[in-house]
C-alpha positions in Angstrom: 8.7 -19.4 -4.6 9.8 -20.4 -8.2 9.7 -17.0 -9.7 9.9 -13.7 -8.2 7.2 -11.2 -7.8 9.7 -8.4 -7.5 11.1 -6.3 -10.5 14.3 -4.8 -10.2 14.5 -1.4 -11.8 17.8 0.3 -11.7 16.9 3.8 -12.0 17.9 6.5 -9.8 16.4 9.7 -11.0 12.8 11.3 -9.8 12.6 13.7 -12.4 12.3 11.2 -15.4 11.2 7.6 -15.4 11.8 4.2 -17.4 9.5 3.3 -20.0 10.2 -0.3 -20.3 11.3 -3.0 -17.9 13.1 -5.5 -20.2 10.6 -6.6 -22.6 7.5 -5.6 -20.4 6.4 -2.0 -19.0 6.2 -0.7 -15.6 2.3 -0.7 -15.7 2.2 -4.2 -17.1 4.1 -5.3 -14.3 2.5 -3.5 -11.8 -1.0 -4.8 -13.1 0.2 -8.3 -12.9 0.5 -7.6 -9.0 4.3 -7.4 -9.0 6.5 -4.9 -6.9 8.5 -2.3 -8.7 11.8 -2.2 -6.9 14.1 0.8 -7.5 17.2 0.1 -5.0 19.0 3.4 -5.8 15.8 5.9 -6.2 16.6 7.8 -3.0 14.5 10.4 -1.5 17.2 12.6 0.1 16.7 14.4 3.6 18.6 17.6 4.8 20.0 17.4 8.1 17.3 19.5 9.5 14.8 17.1 8.0 16.6 13.9 9.5 16.2 15.5 13.0 12.8 15.1 12.6 12.9 11.2 12.5 11.9 11.0 15.9 8.9 8.8 17.0 8.4 11.2 20.0 6.8 13.6 17.4 4.1 11.2 16.6 0.8 11.7 18.5 0.8 8.8 21.1 -2.9 7.9 19.9 -1.8 7.3 16.2 0.6 5.1 14.4 1.8 7.5 11.7 1.9 11.0 10.6 -0.5 11.6 7.7 -1.1 14.6 5.6 -4.3 14.8 3.0 -2.7 16.5 0.0 -6.0 17.6 -1.3 -7.2 19.5 2.1 -3.7 20.1 3.5 -4.8 18.5 6.5 -1.9 17.2 8.6 -2.7 14.6 11.5 -0.7 12.9 13.9 2.1 15.2 14.8 2.6 15.4 18.8 4.1 19.1 19.0 2.8 22.6 17.9 5.9 24.5 17.3 8.1 24.9 14.3 8.9 21.2 13.9 5.1 20.7 13.1 5.5 22.9 9.7 8.8 21.2 8.9 7.3 17.8 9.1 4.4 19.3 6.9 6.8 20.5 4.3 8.7 17.0 4.4 5.4 15.0 3.8 4.2 17.2 1.2 7.7 17.3 -0.7 7.5 13.5 -0.8 3.8 13.7 -2.2 4.8 15.8 -5.0 7.9 14.1 -5.8 6.1 10.8 -6.1 3.2 12.3 -8.0 5.3 13.8 -10.5 7.4 10.5 -11.0 4.3 8.2 -11.3 3.1 11.0 -14.3 6.3 9.8 -16.2 6.5 6.4 -15.0 2.8 5.6 -15.7 1.5 8.3 -17.7 -1.8 6.6 -18.7 -2.8 7.0 -15.0 -1.5 10.4 -14.7 -5.1 12.4 -15.0 -6.9 9.5 -12.8 -4.7 9.3 -9.5 -6.6 10.9 -6.8 -7.2 10.9 -3.1 -3.5 11.1 -2.2 -2.7 10.4 1.2 1.0 10.9 2.7 2.2 8.8 5.7 5.4 9.2 7.9 6.0 6.1 9.7 8.7 6.7 12.4 7.9 3.7 14.8 9.8 0.8 14.6 7.9 -2.4 13.2 6.3 -4.1 16.3 6.4 -1.2 18.6 2.7 -1.1 18.8 0.9 -4.1 20.1 -2.2 -4.7 18.1 -4.9 -7.2 17.5 -4.1 -9.9 14.7 -6.2 -8.0 12.3 -4.2 -4.9 12.3 -1.0 -6.9 12.5 0.9 -6.1 9.4 3.8 -8.5 9.9 1.1 -11.2 8.6 0.7 -11.6 4.8 -2.5 -9.8 3.8 -3.9 -7.7 1.0 -5.2 -4.0 1.7 -8.6 -3.5 2.5 -10.4 -0.7 4.5 -13.2 -1.8 7.2 -14.5 1.7 7.3 -13.8 3.2 3.8 -15.1 0.9 1.0 -13.2 1.4 -2.2 -15.4 -0.2 -4.8 -14.2 0.4 -8.2 -10.8 1.9 -6.9 -7.5 0.4 -7.0 -4.7 1.3 -4.1 -1.5 2.4 -5.5 1.4 2.8 -2.8 4.9 4.3 -3.1 7.2 3.6 -0.3 10.7 4.8 0.5 13.2 3.7 3.2 14.6 6.9 4.9 16.3 5.0 7.8 19.4 7.3 8.6 21.0 4.4 10.4 21.4 1.7 7.7 18.6 -0.5 8.8 16.7 -2.4 5.8 12.9 -2.8 5.9 12.0 -6.4 5.3 9.0 -7.4 3.6 7.3 -10.8 2.8 5.7 -10.8 -0.7 3.1 -13.4 -1.8 1.7 -15.0 -4.7 -0.4 -14.0 -7.5 -3.8 -12.5 -6.5 -6.2 -15.1 -8.5 -4.5 -18.2 -6.9 -4.9 -16.4 -3.5 -8.3 -15.5 -3.6 -9.3 -18.9 -5.1 -8.0 -20.6 -2.1 -10.1 -18.6 0.3 -13.3 -17.7 -1.7 -15.1 -21.2 -0.8 -14.5 -20.4 2.9 -16.3 -16.8 2.4 -20.0 -15.9 3.4 -22.1 -14.3 0.6 -22.3 -10.9 0.4 -25.4 -9.2 1.9 -26.6 -5.8 0.7 -29.1 -5.3 3.5 -26.1 -5.5 6.0 -24.0 -3.1 3.8 -26.7 -0.8 4.0 -27.1 -1.0 7.8 -23.4 -0.4 8.4 -23.4 2.7 6.4 -26.7 3.7 7.8 -25.0 3.3 11.6 -22.1 5.1 10.3 -19.8 2.2 10.6 -18.7 2.9 7.1 -18.5 6.0 5.1 -20.2 4.6 2.0 -21.8 1.4 1.1 -19.7 -1.5 1.1 -19.7 -3.4 -2.5 -19.8 -6.8 -3.0 -15.9 -6.5 -3.8 -15.4 -4.6 -0.5 -17.1 -7.6 1.4 -14.9 -10.3 0.1 -11.8 -8.3 0.2 -12.2 -7.9 3.8 -13.1 -11.4 4.2 -9.9 -12.3 2.3 -7.8 -10.1 4.4 -9.0 -11.7 7.6 -8.6 -15.0 6.6 -5.3 -14.6 5.1 -4.2 -13.2 8.5 -6.0 -15.8 10.7 -4.3 -18.9 8.6 -1.1 -19.7 10.7 -0.7 -22.5 8.3 -0.7 -19.9 5.1 1.4 -17.4 6.9 4.0 -20.0 7.6 3.9 -22.2 4.4 2.1 -20.2 1.8 4.1 -19.4 -1.5 6.1 -16.1 -0.6 9.6 -14.7 -0.7 11.5 -12.2 1.6 13.2 -9.0 0.3 15.1 -6.3 2.5 14.4 -2.9 0.9 17.9 -0.9 1.9 17.9 2.9 2.9 17.4 5.1 -0.1 15.4 2.4 -2.0 11.8 3.0 -3.6 9.1 0.4 -4.3 5.7 0.5 -5.7 2.8 -2.0 -5.8 -0.9 -2.2 -6.0 -1.3 -2.9 -2.2 -5.0 -4.5 -2.7 -3.3 -7.0 -5.0 0.0 -7.7 -4.0 0.0 -9.9 -0.7 2.8 -8.3 1.4 3.9 -8.1 5.2 6.2 -5.8 6.8 8.4 -7.7 9.2 11.0 -5.4 10.4 12.3 -1.8 9.9 11.9 1.9 10.8 11.5 5.5 9.4 9.8 5.1 6.2 7.7 7.5 3.8 4.6 5.9 2.2 2.4 7.6 -0.5 -1.3 6.2 -1.3 -3.2 6.9 -4.4 -6.6 5.7 -5.5 -6.8 4.7 -9.4 -10.4 3.8 -10.9 -10.4 0.5 -12.4 -11.5 1.9 -15.6 -8.3 3.8 -15.8 -6.1 0.7 -15.8 -4.4 -0.8 -19.1 -5.9 -3.9 -18.4 -8.9 -3.7 -16.0 -9.5 -7.5 -16.2 -6.6 -8.0 -14.3 -7.9 -5.9 -11.0 -9.1 -7.8 -8.0 -12.4 -6.5 -8.5 -12.9 -8.6 -11.9 -11.0 -11.4 -10.9 -13.4 -11.9 -7.9 -16.2 -11.1 -9.8 -15.3 -14.1 -12.2 -14.5 -16.3 -9.4 -17.8 -15.5 -7.5 -19.8 -15.8 -11.0 -18.1 -19.3 -11.5 -18.7 -20.8 -8.0 -22.7 -20.0 -8.4 
């Protein structure tokens, strides 16, 4: 790639946040689909917490341990002893830490971020054998088959907590508008009747919008395109232990190639709460679909 989509920010503290990135702002960079990279923003673990970094503690039927911070429900833990409570406390601490940090880093979003989900990823990338659709070593943008998001953005905060010095390698792709313009002509039209039926049959938790339809198509077509995976515009980065990175994962093409032990915090954000809603994938796709008619 001729220019990087990764914005390095040399900041170390969770209890405050920078309000500018060079001549720009953190929110402006995020809304352009870039990755905010904090190489020294460490989420420190105690010795007792470090001992919880054991893949055997994950339910064999699940990839990750997850906390719904709204309900307090913890899923994916394979044990029922005191380690379960300790894991719950760890992931809740990460949720609270990221929430307070984002309130400072992205103050315009503060009262709008919702539906927080915290994930503790203990398995090494590649351990799980899965279909190509679920293979996140392939460049993709996030879209949820059973959970339509409609007018919501997907904001994620990642931290490499590997205790052995191993990096987490990502590939990061091109700007969303050029990506979607490449694949949109290949996509079938949105059919409201099909969306209604999928919801009626409980395949989806709510009715898919046209946006959800096109995002799922984009997700699948990117992953299925071997030529794009090999030759598409992209750059590689290795996130060291102790680093944090943030992006809109529905807008930033990304692929997780190597690594083990990570915390991931997900929030939803209404498009209307963005500083520049016109940059959202929702508005970009709507303009491109209208122009193609």
